[in-house]
N, C-alpha and C positions, 0 to 999 in steps of 0.2 A: 557578567560583570564587566563595566567599562574599563578599558585599558588606559590608565593615567600616565602620560608620558613623563619620564624623569628629566632632570636638568641635562640639557645638551641633546636630548632625543628629538628628532624631527617629528612634527606633528602632521599626520596625514590630512590631506584635503579629502573632501567627500568624493571627488572624482577618483583620487588614488585608492580610496577605501573600496569603492565599487570595482575598480580594476583588479585589486588584490582578491577580493571575493570571487569575481569571475574566473580569475587564473586558478584559484584554489578549487572551485567547482569543476572547472575543465579538467584539472589534474585528477580529481576524485573520479570524474566520469570515465576517464581513459583507464584508471586503475580497475573500476568495476567491469569496464567493457571486456577485460581479458577473461572474465567468467563466461563460459559458454552458455549459460542460462540467462545472461544479461540482456535486457531488451532496451533499446534506445528509443526514447520518446522525443520527437520534435513537436513542440507545441504549435497548435494553429489556433486561428480565431482570437488572437489577443488574450484578454483578461479571462474569457471563458476557457480557452485551452490551457492557460497557465494554471487557473484554478482547478481543472480536471486532472492535470498532471500532479498536482499537489495532493489532490483527493486519492489518486491511484497509490502514492506513496504511503499515504495515511491508511488506506485499505490493507496494504500488505503489513503494515504494523499492527493494525487492529486484529486481523485474522491470527496473526502470530501470537499476539498477547492473549486472545481468546483460547488458543491451544494450550499455551503455557500455564494458564490460571484454571484450566478445566479440573474440576473435582476438588479444588481448594477454595479459591474466592468465587469462583462461578460454578454452579451446578452443572453436571455433565449434560444432562437433557437440555438445558438452556443453550449451551455451547453447540451441541449437535444441531439443534434447530436453526441457530444463526449461521452455521456453516453451510446447511442445506439452503438457507436464503441466498448466500453468495453463490452457490452452485447454480440456482435458478437464474440468478441475475446473469451469470456467465452464459448460461444456455440461451437466455433471451437476446443478449448482446450479439451472440454468434448468429442468430436469425437475422438481425439487422445487417450484419456483415454480409451474409449470403444474399440478402435481397439487393444490396447496393454493388456487391462484387460477384456476379453470377458464376464466374469461373471457379469459385470456391464452393459451389453448391454441394458437392459431394465430399468436401474435405472435412476430415475428423479434427476438431479443435484440440483434442488431446495430443495431437501430433504437431503442435505449434512450433517446436524446435525445428522442424523441417523447413518452415518458411521464415525463420529468424535470419537476421543479417550474419554474415560470416564475421569472423574476429577482425579481419582487415576492414570490413565495411563498418563495423561497430567503432573501431578506433578512429575512423575518419569522422563519422558522425558525432562521436563523443567530443570532438574538438569544436563543435559549434556552440555558440553562446546560448542559444535557446534550447540546447539538448539536455536531457536528463537521463542518466543510466539508472535503471532498476533491475535488481536481481531479486525477482519473487521468491518468497519462501513456501508458497501454496500454489498447487496446480490450478485451482479455480481462479485465484488471483492472476496467475500467469496467463491464463486464457483470456481474461478480461483485458489485461494490459495489452496483449497481443491484438486483440480485437480493436482497441482504440488506436493503436499504431496503424492498423490497416484503414480505419476509418479516416484517420488524419490524412493519410496519403491520398484517399479518395477525395477528400474535401479540396486538396490542392489541385487534383486532376480536374475536378468539376470547375474550379476557379479558372485554371489555365485555358480550358476549352470553352468558357462561357456557357456551361450547361447549367443555367441558373434555375431551371425547373427542378432538376434532381438535387441540385445544391440546396435549394430551399427545403426540400423534404428531408435532406440528411442533416442540415443545420438544425432543424426542428428536433429530430431524434437525438442529436448530439447534445443539445441543451438539456433535454430530459435525462440523458444519461449522466451528464455532469451533476444535475440536481439530485438524482437517485443515489449515486455513489457518495456525493459530499453529505447528504443527510444522514446516510447509514454511518459514515465514518464519524461525523459529529455526535451522533447519538451514543455510538459505542465508546467514544473517548470520553464522553460526559459520564456514562455508566461506570467506566473504570476509574475515573477521578473520584466518583462518590464511594466506590468500593474501596479505594486506597484510604479514604478518610475514616472508614470503620476501624475501630481498634481491634488488633489481633492479639490474642493471649499469648504471652511468652511460654516457653517450654516449662520454665519454672512454675508459672502460674498454673498450667495445665496439670503438672505433675502434683502440685499442692491441692488442687481441687479434686483430682482422682483419689489422693490418699484420703482426703476427708470423707469422700463419698464411701470409700471402702471401710473406713472406721465406723460410719453410721451403720453400715450393713454388717459389721462384725466379721469382715473378711480380712484375713492376713495376707499380705502380698505374696508369700510363698505358697499359699493355698490356690491362688488363681490359675497356676498352670497345672494343677492336678486334675 
């Protein structure tokens, strides 16, 4: 809802609004950076990088929502299959990481916390305008986010060293990752919105229906526990 200034209240200019939003985001980034599981993402590649960072945040939300709705709005077997898909995606992206960063060839992605930034480093990075702090709530999502963080750093390295052959290969992979994650997030968010539109019976309606069914069968409520 748009804030309508009252009489005597100063109206923000667009520049002031952007500056306020940036300051608020940096403050939030620093607050989240205190969490030891926080991963700081510095976007690279302009719109592609910003879009991928947004998709990573959406991926964490989607996976968390899948778990919370399992067995109620979403069948458990469907949730399990989708979580397996995320795990396979995490395994695949780490194969790319090890291809472009050979020193991590024997690294176990499950130990991603060992290569995460320290608290001091996170707080410094969180102060950058293009930074986003993400505290993943799922281990597979955390592995994906850490992989993107590592690939971001490699892109910057290739650019700085003018290693354009390797950069070209990595950028191609990067765009495919962006498309894969974004498509999955969009699809699942769409499914959840459709699920939210389905009417859900209230407790009173459910009880009333159960009583009617018992009455048809001639079963008294007190007899059901015998």
